[in-house]
C-alpha positions in Angstrom: 0.0 0.0 0.0 1.3 3.4 -0.9 0.9 5.5 2.2 0.6 9.3 2.1 2.9 10.6 4.9 1.4 12.5 7.7 2.1 16.3 7.8 5.3 17.0 9.7 3.4 19.5 12.0 1.4 16.6 13.4 4.5 14.5 14.1 5.2 12.7 17.4 7.7 15.4 18.5 4.8 17.8 18.8 2.2 15.4 20.1 4.7 14.3 22.8 4.5 17.8 24.4 1.3 16.7 26.1 3.4 14.6 28.6 4.5 17.9 30.2 2.6 18.7 33.4 2.3 22.4 32.5 0.6 21.5 29.2 -1.8 19.2 31.0 -2.5 21.9 33.7 -3.4 24.4 30.9 -6.4 22.2 30.0 -8.2 23.6 33.1 -8.4 26.9 31.3 -10.0 25.6 28.1 -13.7 26.2 27.5 -15.8 23.1 28.4 -17.5 21.0 25.8 -21.2 21.9 25.4 -23.9 19.7 27.1 -25.3 19.2 23.6 -22.2 17.3 22.6 -23.0 14.6 25.2 -26.6 14.3 23.9 -25.2 13.9 20.4 -22.6 11.3 21.4 -25.3 9.3 23.3 -27.6 9.5 20.3 -24.9 7.7 18.2 -25.0 4.6 20.5 -27.3 2.0 18.8 -26.0 -1.3 20.2 -25.7 -3.1 23.5 -23.8 -3.3 25.7 -23.2 0.4 25.8 -19.4 0.3 26.0 -17.6 3.5 25.0 -13.9 4.1 24.4 -12.5 7.6 24.7 -9.1 7.3 23.1 -6.7 10.1 23.6 -8.9 11.1 26.6 -6.6 13.7 27.9 -8.0 15.1 31.2 -11.2 13.2 30.9 -13.4 16.0 29.7 -15.5 13.6 27.6 -14.9 10.3 29.4 -16.3 11.4 32.8 -19.6 13.0 31.6 -20.2 10.3 29.0 -19.7 7.5 31.6 -22.9 8.8 33.3 -24.8 7.7 30.2 -23.4 4.3 29.5 -22.8 0.9 31.2 -19.0 1.2 30.9 -16.3 3.5 29.6 -12.7 3.0 28.9 -10.5 6.2 28.8 -7.0 5.9 27.4 -4.2 8.4 27.1 -0.5 7.9 26.6 0.5 10.6 29.1 0.4 10.3 32.9 0.4 14.1 33.3 -3.0 14.2 31.5 -4.4 11.3 33.5 -3.2 13.0 36.7 -5.4 16.0 35.7 -8.3 13.6 34.9 -8.0 12.2 38.4 -8.7 15.6 39.8 -12.0 15.9 37.9 -15.2 15.3 39.9 -16.5 11.8 38.9 -13.2 10.4 37.7 -13.5 7.6 40.2 -16.8 6.3 38.8 -16.9 2.5 39.1 -17.8 2.2 35.4 -14.7 4.0 34.0 -11.4 2.1 33.4 -8.4 4.4 33.0 -5.5 3.2 30.8 -2.2 5.0 30.4 -1.3 3.8 26.9 -1.0 5.1 23.4 -3.8 4.5 20.9 -1.3 2.6 18.8 -0.3 0.2 21.7 -3.8 0.0 23.2 -5.3 -3.5 23.0 -8.6 -3.2 21.3 -9.9 -6.4 22.9 -13.5 -5.4 23.3 -16.3 -4.4 20.9 -17.4 -0.8 21.5 -20.7 0.8 20.8 -18.9 4.1 20.3 -15.3 5.3 20.0 -14.7 9.0 20.7 -11.6 10.9 19.9 -11.8 14.5 21.2 -9.2 16.7 19.6 -6.7 13.8 19.8 -6.9 11.8 16.6 -4.6 14.1 14.7 -1.7 13.1 16.9 -2.1 9.3 16.3 -0.6 7.1 13.6 -3.7 6.9 11.4 -2.6 3.9 9.5 -2.2 1.9 12.7 -5.1 3.1 14.9 -8.0 3.5 12.4 -8.0 -0.1 11.2 -7.8 -1.3 14.8 -10.7 1.0 15.8 -12.8 -0.2 12.8 -12.5 -3.8 13.8 -13.3 -3.1 17.5 -16.6 -1.4 16.8 -19.9 -3.2 17.3 -22.2 -3.5 14.3 -23.8 -0.1 13.6 -21.3 1.7 15.8 -19.3 4.8 15.1 -16.0 6.6 15.6 -16.9 10.2 16.6 -14.3 13.0 16.4 -14.9 16.1 18.4 -13.2 19.3 17.2 -12.8 22.9 18.5 -14.5 24.3 21.5 -15.8 27.5 20.0 -16.4 29.2 16.7 -13.0 30.8 16.1 -14.4 33.8 14.2 -16.4 35.0 17.2 -13.5 35.2 19.6 -13.0 38.9 20.5 -9.2 38.3 21.0 -8.7 36.4 17.7 -6.8 39.1 16.0 -4.3 39.4 18.8 -4.1 35.7 19.2 -3.0 35.2 15.6 0.0 37.4 16.2 1.0 35.6 19.5 0.8 32.0 18.3 3.5 32.2 15.6 5.8 34.0 18.0 5.5 31.6 20.9 4.5 28.3 19.4 6.9 25.4 19.7 5.5 24.0 16.4 7.2 26.1 13.8 6.1 23.8 11.0 2.3 24.2 11.7 0.0 24.8 8.8 -3.8 25.1 8.9 -5.4 21.7 8.0 -8.7 19.8 8.1 -8.4 16.5 9.9 -11.3 14.9 8.1 -10.0 15.9 4.7 -6.6 14.4 5.6 -8.1 11.1 6.7 -10.5 10.9 3.7 -7.6 11.6 1.3 -5.9 8.5 2.7 -9.1 6.4 2.5 -9.1 5.9 6.2 -12.3 7.6 7.2 -15.8 8.0 5.8 -18.0 10.8 7.1 -21.5 9.7 8.0 -22.6 13.0 9.5 -21.5 16.2 11.1 -23.0 18.3 13.8 -22.0 21.7 15.2 -23.0 22.4 18.8 
């Protein structure tokens, strides 16, 4: 198979920055996901048992609220710093969540999931490795849902100033704007069934 290389600005040297405690701590200052997101994710579950995998779960912003709506949840992230922040989140210790410190590439997809969620994490993964594994670990009529940005960028009152700051201070000097779904579809690794903006 002729594989299209991943863009350099999405390489492991940049994704690996999430192992840093200060990067994980900064997640506390990000806007929360909307309540409507969790209604949407729950509406995608059509099979039993209601077992959800949040891969690249970060600080548990999706895993914890979603666990309230399903029988069981598995939340995996490769970085202990992120999981440490997740363990400070109310509800992290729910009996129906299993936390796993492992990369999406090394994770053992040993169960059949009724939904897999990747919230702003799929772009850091090795797509040619993880997407086939995810596909074969989904129950019949189950989906992989990707969750993108937290707010409509054009409405941020500080957007103009932010655009000047990011290139000056970013550690990713190779970054280029991109569309994750376009990148995945170009590689025949993902098929869009639907989109929803909350």
